[in-house]
C-alpha positions as CSV (number, residue, x, y, z in Angstrom):
1,M,115.3,82.8,66.8
2,G,118.2,85.2,67.2
3,R,115.4,88.0,68.2
4,R,114.3,85.8,70.8
5,I,117.3,85.3,72.6
6,L,118.1,88.8,72.5
7,F,114.8,89.7,73.7
8,Y,115.4,87.6,76.2
9,H,118.7,88.5,77.5
10,T,117.7,92.0,77.4
11,S,114.6,91.2,79.7
12,I,117.5,89.9,82.1
13,Y,119.2,92.6,82.0
14,M,116.4,95.0,82.1
15,K,114.6,93.2,85.3
16,K,118.6,94.6,87.0
17,F,117.2,97.7,87.0
18,I,113.3,97.3,88.2
19,P,112.9,97.7,91.6
20,Q,112.7,94.7,94.2
21,T,111.7,96.3,97.7
22,V,108.5,97.3,98.8
23,A,110.3,100.2,99.4
24,A,111.8,101.0,96.2
25,Q,108.8,100.1,94.3
26,L,106.8,103.0,96.6
27,I,109.6,105.6,95.8
28,A,110.3,104.6,92.2
29,L,106.5,104.7,91.6
30,L,105.6,107.8,93.3
31,L,109.0,109.8,92.2
32,L,107.1,109.0,88.2
33,V,103.6,110.6,89.1
34,L,105.6,113.5,90.8
35,I,107.7,114.0,87.5
36,V,104.8,113.5,85.5
37,G,102.8,115.2,87.3
38,Q,104.5,118.0,88.1
39,G,106.0,118.4,84.4
40,F,102.7,119.1,83.5
41,S,101.7,121.6,86.3
42,L,105.2,123.3,85.5
43,W,104.2,123.4,81.6
44,L,100.8,125.0,82.7
45,I,102.6,127.3,85.1
46,I,105.6,128.1,82.4
47,G,102.9,128.7,79.9
48,E,100.7,131.2,81.8
49,N,104.0,133.0,82.5
50,R,104.8,133.5,79.3
51,M,101.4,134.7,78.3
52,Q,101.6,136.8,81.1
53,A,105.4,138.0,80.1
54,R,104.4,138.4,76.2
55,A,101.1,140.6,77.2
56,I,103.4,142.9,78.9
57,K,105.9,142.9,76.5
58,F,103.9,143.8,73.6
59,K,102.3,146.5,75.5
60,T,105.3,148.0,76.5
61,I,106.0,148.0,73.0
62,L,102.8,148.8,71.7
63,E,103.1,152.0,74.1
64,A,106.8,153.4,72.9
65,T,105.7,152.9,69.3
66,V,103.1,155.3,70.2
67,E,105.5,157.4,71.7
68,H,107.7,157.6,69.5
69,A,105.4,158.5,66.3
70,P,105.7,162.7,65.3
71,H,103.2,164.7,67.1
72,P,100.1,164.5,65.3
73,S,100.2,168.1,64.5
74,N,103.6,167.3,61.9
75,I,101.9,163.6,60.8
76,M,100.6,165.9,57.5
77,H,104.6,166.8,57.0
78,V,105.8,163.4,56.5
79,K,106.7,162.3,53.5
80,P,107.1,158.8,52.6
81,P,109.6,156.7,52.7
82,F,110.9,158.0,55.9
83,A,113.0,156.2,58.6
84,L,112.8,157.5,62.3
85,P,116.2,157.5,64.5
86,D,116.2,154.4,67.1
87,K,114.6,154.3,70.2
88,P,116.4,154.0,73.4
89,G,115.4,150.4,75.2
90,V,113.5,149.0,72.6
91,P,115.3,147.9,69.8
92,G,113.5,148.2,66.4
93,S,113.0,150.0,63.3
94,F,110.7,152.6,63.0
95,F,109.4,154.1,59.6
96,F,106.9,155.7,57.3
97,S,105.7,154.2,53.9
98,R,103.0,154.9,52.0
99,N,101.7,151.3,52.0
100,N,101.2,149.0,54.6
101,R,104.0,147.0,55.2
102,A,102.6,144.5,58.1
103,A,100.8,143.4,55.2
104,L,103.3,142.6,52.9
105,M,105.0,140.4,55.1
106,A,105.2,136.2,54.7
107,G,104.4,133.8,57.3
108,T,102.7,136.6,59.9
109,K,100.2,135.7,62.1
110,H,97.2,138.2,62.8
111,L,96.8,139.7,66.6
112,P,93.6,140.9,66.3
113,K,93.8,141.5,70.2
114,Y,96.5,144.0,70.1
115,E,95.4,145.6,66.9
116,Q,92.3,146.9,68.9
117,Q,94.7,147.8,72.1
118,Y,97.8,149.6,69.6
119,G,94.2,151.4,67.6
120,D,92.9,153.0,70.9
121,M,96.6,154.0,72.0
122,L,96.8,155.1,68.7
123,R,93.4,157.6,69.4
124,A,94.5,158.4,73.7
125,A,97.4,160.0,71.9
126,G,95.4,162.4,69.3
127,Y,95.8,159.9,66.0
128,Q,92.7,159.4,63.7
129,P,94.2,156.3,62.4
130,L,92.0,154.8,59.1
131,S,93.6,151.1,60.0
132,V,95.5,149.0,62.0
133,L,97.5,146.1,61.4
134,V,99.5,143.4,64.0
135,V,101.0,140.8,63.4
136,L,103.8,138.4,64.4
137,Q,106.4,137.2,62.0
138,S,108.9,134.1,62.8
139,G,112.2,132.8,60.8
140,V,113.5,134.2,57.5
141,L,112.0,137.3,57.0
142,G,110.6,137.6,53.5
143,M,107.6,139.6,51.5
144,K,104.6,137.8,50.1
145,E,104.9,136.4,46.7
146,G,104.0,138.7,43.4
147,V,104.1,141.8,46.4
148,R,106.2,144.6,44.6
149,P,108.7,145.7,47.2
150,P,108.7,149.0,48.6
151,P,110.7,152.0,47.6
152,P,113.3,153.1,50.1
153,L,113.5,155.2,52.8
154,R,115.4,158.6,52.3
155,N,116.1,161.5,54.4
156,Q,113.0,163.9,54.9
157,R,113.7,167.7,54.3
158,R,111.7,170.9,55.4
159,G,108.8,171.1,52.8
160,P,107.5,174.8,52.2
161,D,104.3,173.5,54.8
162,G,106.1,171.9,57.2
163,P,108.8,171.5,59.8
164,R,112.0,169.4,59.0
165,F,112.6,165.6,59.5
166,E,116.1,165.0,58.7
167,R,118.0,161.8,59.3
168,P,121.3,160.7,58.1
169,P,121.8,157.1,56.5
170,R,122.7,154.4,59.1
171,P,124.4,151.4,57.7
172,L,122.2,148.3,58.4
173,S,124.7,146.8,60.9
174,Q,122.8,149.5,63.0
175,G,119.4,148.5,62.0
176,G,118.4,151.0,59.7
177,L,118.3,151.0,56.0
178,Q,120.3,152.8,53.2
179,N,119.3,155.0,50.5
180,R,119.3,152.6,47.4
181,P,118.5,153.5,43.3
182,R,114.8,152.9,42.8
183,D,115.7,150.5,40.5
184,R,118.3,148.6,42.2
185,L,116.2,147.6,45.3
186,Q,116.6,144.2,46.4
187,N,113.4,141.9,47.3
188,H,114.2,142.3,51.0
189,P,111.8,143.9,54.4
190,P,113.8,146.8,57.3
191,P,116.6,144.5,58.5
192,R,116.2,144.1,62.4
193,A,117.6,146.0,64.9
194,K,121.0,143.8,65.0
195,G,121.7,142.7,62.3
196,N,119.8,140.8,59.4
197,A,120.7,137.1,61.2
198,P,118.0,135.7,63.6
199,A,119.1,135.1,67.2
200,L,117.3,131.4,68.0
201,G,113.8,131.5,68.9
202,M,113.6,135.4,68.3
203,Q,110.4,136.8,66.4
204,D,109.4,139.9,64.8
205,L,106.0,141.9,65.9
206,F,104.7,143.9,63.0
207,L,102.7,147.0,63.4
208,S,101.5,148.9,60.9
209,A,99.0,152.1,60.9
210,E,97.5,154.3,58.5
211,L,97.5,157.7,60.9
212,A,96.4,159.3,57.2
213,P,95.7,158.8,54.1
214,G,98.5,157.0,52.2
215,L,100.2,157.5,55.1
216,W,101.8,154.2,57.0
217,Y,102.9,154.0,60.0
218,N,105.3,151.3,60.6
219,A,107.4,149.6,63.4
220,M,109.7,146.5,63.3
221,V,110.4,145.2,67.3
222,P,112.3,142.1,67.4
223,H,111.5,140.1,70.5
224,Y,112.2,136.2,72.0
225,S,108.9,134.3,71.9
226,L,110.3,131.9,74.8
227,E,111.2,133.9,78.1
228,A,113.5,132.3,80.2
229,I,112.1,130.0,82.8
230,S,112.2,131.7,86.4
231,S,114.7,129.4,89.0
232,R,113.0,130.2,91.8
233,I,110.2,128.2,89.8
234,L,112.9,125.1,89.6
235,I,114.1,125.4,92.5
236,A,110.7,125.0,94.3
237,T,109.5,122.3,92.3
238,G,112.7,120.4,93.3
239,V,112.3,120.7,96.5
240,W,108.8,119.8,96.7
241,I,109.6,116.9,95.5
242,L,112.6,116.1,97.1
243,L,110.0,116.8,100.6
244,T,107.9,114.1,99.4
245,L,110.3,111.9,98.7
246,L,111.8,112.1,101.9
247,A,108.2,111.6,103.9
248,V,107.2,108.6,101.4
249,W,111.1,107.1,102.0
250,F,110.1,107.4,105.8
251,F,106.8,105.8,105.8
252,A,108.0,103.1,103.1
253,R,110.5,102.5,106.3
254,R,107.7,102.0,108.3
255,I,105.9,99.4,106.5
256,T,109.4,97.4,105.6
257,G,110.9,97.6,108.6
258,P,108.3,95.5,111.0
259,L,107.9,93.8,107.6
260,S,111.5,92.9,107.0
261,A,112.0,92.0,110.8
262,L,108.9,89.4,110.1
263,T,110.6,87.5,107.4
264,T,114.1,87.2,109.3
265,A,112.0,86.0,112.1
266,A,109.9,83.4,109.6
267,N,112.7,82.6,108.3
268,R,115.0,81.7,111.8
269,L,111.5,79.5,113.0
270,G,111.7,77.8,109.8
271,R,115.0,76.2,110.1
272,G,114.7,75.2,113.6
273,E,115.9,78.1,115.3
274,T,114.7,80.3,118.0
275,A,113.3,83.5,117.2
276,H,112.8,86.4,119.6
277,P,109.4,87.7,119.5
278,L,109.0,90.5,117.4
279,T,107.9,94.0,118.4
280,E,104.4,95.0,117.4
281,Q,104.9,98.7,115.8
282,G,104.2,100.6,113.1
283,P,100.8,100.6,111.0
284,S,97.9,98.5,112.7
285,D,97.6,95.7,109.9
286,L,101.4,95.1,110.1
287,R,101.1,94.9,114.3
288,K,98.5,92.4,113.5
289,A,100.7,90.3,112.1
290,A,103.4,90.4,114.3
291,S,101.3,89.4,117.2
292,A,100.0,86.8,115.1
293,F,103.6,85.4,114.2
294,N,104.2,86.0,117.9
295,T,101.2,83.6,119.1
296,M,102.0,81.3,116.1
297,Q,105.4,80.9,117.3
298,T,105.0,80.4,121.1
299,R,102.4,77.7,119.6
300,L,104.9,75.4,117.3
301,T,107.7,76.2,120.3
302,R,105.1,74.0,122.9
303,T,104.7,71.8,120.1
304,L,108.4,71.1,119.7
305,E,109.2,71.3,122.8
306,T,106.5,68.4,124.1
307,Q,108.0,66.8,120.6
308,R,111.1,66.7,122.3
309,T,110.0,65.2,125.6
310,M,108.1,62.7,123.9
311,L,111.4,61.7,121.9
312,R,113.2,61.4,125.2
313,A,111.1,59.3,126.8
314,I,110.4,57.1,123.7
315,G,114.1,56.5,123.1
316,H,114.3,55.8,126.9
317,D,111.1,53.4,127.2
318,L,112.3,51.3,123.9
319,R,116.0,50.5,124.0
320,T,115.6,49.2,127.4
321,P,113.0,46.5,126.4
322,L,114.9,45.5,123.4
323,T,118.2,45.2,125.3
324,S,116.0,43.4,127.9
325,L,115.2,40.3,124.6
326,R,118.8,41.0,124.2
327,I,119.6,39.4,127.1
328,R,116.9,36.6,126.9
329,A,117.6,35.6,123.2
330,E,121.3,34.6,124.3
331,N,119.3,32.0,126.2
332,I,117.6,30.4,124.1
333,P,118.7,26.4,123.4
334,D,118.1,26.4,120.2
335,P,120.9,28.1,117.6
336,K,118.8,28.5,114.9
337,E,116.0,30.1,116.3
338,K,118.5,32.2,118.5
339,K,120.1,33.5,115.1
340,K,116.5,34.5,113.9
341,F,115.4,36.1,116.8
342,I,118.3,38.1,117.6
343,A,118.2,39.4,113.8
344,T,114.9,40.4,114.4
345,L,115.7,42.4,117.3
346,D,119.0,43.9,115.5
347,D,116.3,45.0,113.1
348,M,114.1,46.6,115.4
349,T,116.8,48.3,117.2
350,S,118.1,49.7,113.8
351,M,115.1,50.9,112.8
352,T,114.0,52.6,116.1
353,E,117.7,54.3,115.9
354,E,116.9,55.1,112.5
355,I,113.3,56.2,113.4
356,L,114.5,58.6,116.6
357,G,117.4,59.7,114.6
358,W,115.1,61.1,111.9
359,A,112.7,62.7,114.4
360,K,115.7,64.2,116.3
361,D,116.8,66.0,113.1
362,V,113.2,67.2,112.2
363,S,112.8,68.5,116.0
364,G,115.5,70.8,115.5
365,L,116.9,69.6,119.0
366,E,120.9,70.5,118.0
367,D,121.6,74.0,118.1
368,Y,123.4,76.0,115.1
369,A,127.4,76.1,115.2
370,V,129.8,77.4,112.4
371,V,130.9,75.1,109.9
372,D,133.4,74.8,107.1
373,L,131.8,72.8,105.0
374,N,134.8,72.0,102.7
375,A,137.0,70.9,106.1
376,L,134.0,68.4,107.4
377,L,133.4,66.6,103.8
378,A,137.2,65.9,103.6
379,A,137.2,64.7,106.7
380,Q,134.0,61.8,105.9
381,A,136.1,61.2,103.1
382,D,139.0,60.1,104.9
383,N,136.8,57.9,107.6
384,Y,135.3,55.7,104.6
385,N,138.5,55.1,102.7
386,D,139.9,54.7,106.6
387,Q,137.3,51.6,106.7
388,G,138.1,50.7,103.0
389,Q,135.2,52.3,101.0
390,P,135.8,54.1,98.0
391,V,134.7,57.8,98.5
392,S,136.7,60.9,96.3
393,F,136.1,63.9,97.2
394,D,137.1,67.2,95.2
395,E,138.4,69.6,97.7
396,N,137.5,73.4,97.5
397,G,138.1,76.3,99.5
398,P,137.0,76.9,102.6
399,V,133.1,77.4,102.9
400,I,132.0,79.0,105.8
401,F,128.2,77.6,107.1
402,H,125.7,78.3,109.9
403,I,124.3,74.9,110.6
404,R,123.2,72.1,112.3
405,R,126.8,69.8,112.4
406,I,125.3,66.6,113.3
407,A,122.3,66.7,111.1
408,L,124.1,67.6,108.5
409,T,126.5,65.2,109.0
410,R,123.4,62.9,108.8
411,A,122.4,63.4,105.8
412,L,125.9,63.6,104.2
413,Q,126.5,60.1,105.6
414,N,123.0,58.8,104.3
415,L,123.6,60.1,100.7
416,I,127.0,58.4,100.8
417,D,126.0,54.9,102.0
418,N,123.6,54.7,99.6
419,A,126.0,55.3,96.4
420,V,128.7,52.9,98.1
421,K,125.5,50.0,98.5
422,Y,124.0,50.6,95.4
423,G,126.2,52.2,92.9
424,K,130.1,50.8,94.0
425,T,131.5,54.2,94.6
426,A,130.8,57.8,96.0
427,H,132.1,60.9,94.3
428,I,131.6,64.2,96.9
429,S,131.9,67.7,95.3
430,I,130.6,71.3,96.0
431,E,129.2,73.7,93.8
432,K,128.9,77.4,95.0
433,Y,126.8,80.2,93.0
434,S,125.4,83.3,93.6
435,D,122.5,82.3,96.0
436,R,123.0,78.5,96.8
437,I,125.8,75.7,97.5
438,C,124.9,72.2,96.3
439,I,126.8,69.3,97.1
440,H,127.1,66.5,94.9
441,V,127.0,62.7,96.0
442,D,127.4,60.9,92.2
443,D,127.4,57.2,92.2
444,E,127.9,54.6,89.7
445,G,125.0,52.2,90.0
446,P,121.8,51.3,87.9
447,G,119.8,54.8,88.8
448,I,116.4,55.3,90.2
449,P,113.7,55.2,87.5
450,E,112.3,58.0,86.7
451,D,108.5,57.8,88.1
452,K,110.5,57.1,91.6
453,L,112.3,59.8,91.9
454,Q,109.7,61.3,94.5
455,D,108.6,58.9,95.7
456,V,112.3,57.4,97.4
457,R,112.0,60.9,99.8
458,K,109.2,59.0,101.5
459,P,109.8,57.5,105.1
460,F,110.0,53.4,104.6
461,V,110.1,53.7,100.4
462,R,112.4,51.2,99.3
463,L,112.6,50.0,95.4
464,E,112.4,46.2,94.5
465,T,114.8,45.9,92.7
466,S,118.9,46.8,93.1
467,R,117.7,48.8,96.3
468,S,115.4,46.1,97.7
469,K,115.6,44.4,101.3
470,E,118.2,42.0,100.8
471,T,120.3,44.8,100.7
472,G,119.8,46.2,103.6
473,G,118.1,49.1,105.1
474,T,115.0,50.7,106.3
475,G,114.0,53.2,103.6
476,L,114.4,56.0,106.1
477,G,118.0,57.2,104.1
478,L,116.7,59.3,101.5
479,S,113.4,60.9,104.0
480,I,116.0,61.5,106.4
481,A,118.3,63.9,103.9
482,D,115.5,65.4,102.4
483,S,114.3,66.5,106.1
484,I,117.1,68.0,107.1
485,A,118.1,69.8,103.9
486,Q,114.2,71.1,104.3
487,S,115.1,72.7,107.5
488,A,118.0,74.0,106.5
489,G,115.6,76.0,104.1
490,G,117.4,74.4,101.0
491,K,116.4,70.6,99.1
492,L,117.3,67.1,98.0
493,I,117.4,66.8,94.1
494,L,118.0,63.6,92.8
495,K,119.1,63.0,89.2
496,N,119.9,60.0,86.7
497,R,123.3,60.9,85.6
498,S,124.5,59.6,81.9
499,P,125.1,57.1,81.2
500,N,125.0,55.3,84.3
501,G,124.4,56.3,88.1
502,L,122.4,59.0,90.4
503,R,123.0,62.3,91.5
504,A,122.3,63.1,95.2
505,T,122.4,67.0,95.5
506,L,122.2,68.8,98.7
507,Q,120.7,72.1,97.5
508,L,121.6,74.6,100.9
509,P,121.0,78.7,100.1
510,S,123.6,80.5,100.7
511,A,122.0,82.9,103.5
512,V,122.7,80.2,105.5
513,S,126.3,80.9,105.1
């Protein structure tokens, strides 16, 4: 159960970060596609650039290694083990040994392509390599298991048949090897040019070439496996993404602008307000939608105007004969018949006025006005109290609304009248939410059966128990209140209270305020 609650609250929290509008969703989707696509393209480009940079770097190392080797005529006079001096611009160790030092290294990767290049370069320089090996090693330096460590490097002095190759011992911190007694030699390979501790991302390229039988020319050159990403690539990618997002934002505005105007006009038309014709702009689909809305609005306006004219005529034509009948009823000699006739005329007059009022409220004849809802409800409660009706109101802070004042007053009066008539008392309160405002009218009556809560909103529907015809009414009170609430973009909610009573709620959207 706890996991379900946590998942529910987490999903609600995450929804706050999900784009809701068309423009935001379009931009977010495109941004995601751009990031994934450009990330993949950037990965390919960087990989290709690094491969090219690596090939150039390795070629430079091979050329420097061949250039640093003694002249081919002096090779036979070299007595291994022997270390050559450093080569300016190329950090690393260059030395001769009696064995293939590259083959002794552990954790290496064989590079046949560069072996071919290295062999060709040596042959082009006049050497006759018997064997060539190029390997790449990363991580901690070490020898293969079971391999005996090579002898230490030493100074090479002039022999009877050759030139002098002399080099003083160099400390390890300078990349060289000190002479050590053969019996005290420890198991570690030639050091790096910049010390024994490998830097992050650094690898060693080992080159071994057998220039004569038992004479191996070795080179160990460190380099970084991952070259730095060019800032120009990152800047170009960022500018391309930015320009694309700007273009999408402009296009999204062309779509969402007309849609937003259409939404606003539709809401105003739904509340009975007069909306100006929409400007037909944007893509052809949106222009067609705007044109269709303008046509619909024109037809609805014409229909409403016809309805208003009809209501004015009906109101005038009905009141005149009813007034004439009332005058004639006063001349009826029989008091009982006279009383019945006048009561019937009063019912007809009341029903006619309510029907006309209901039709007027839902037809949008009244203009919108700025109303302080708190002051309006307080005034209604005072009016009922002045008439001796038990109506109370919990005053709240100012609540400013842009709404039809007379229509809202009629809806509230209908709800209060029902509460006082059928529930003995009426208590009015306001609840404010982020997206709506609710006006509650509570009574203490018997309530309404659950299966009748929807039916009582229909015109001329009356219950046969506590809300019967004997108590008066035409069955239009709740229907009028519901119609007025819907015309304002809200709704009427009926709910039985516990232990008894009914709560009638006028729910109005906060967008009306």
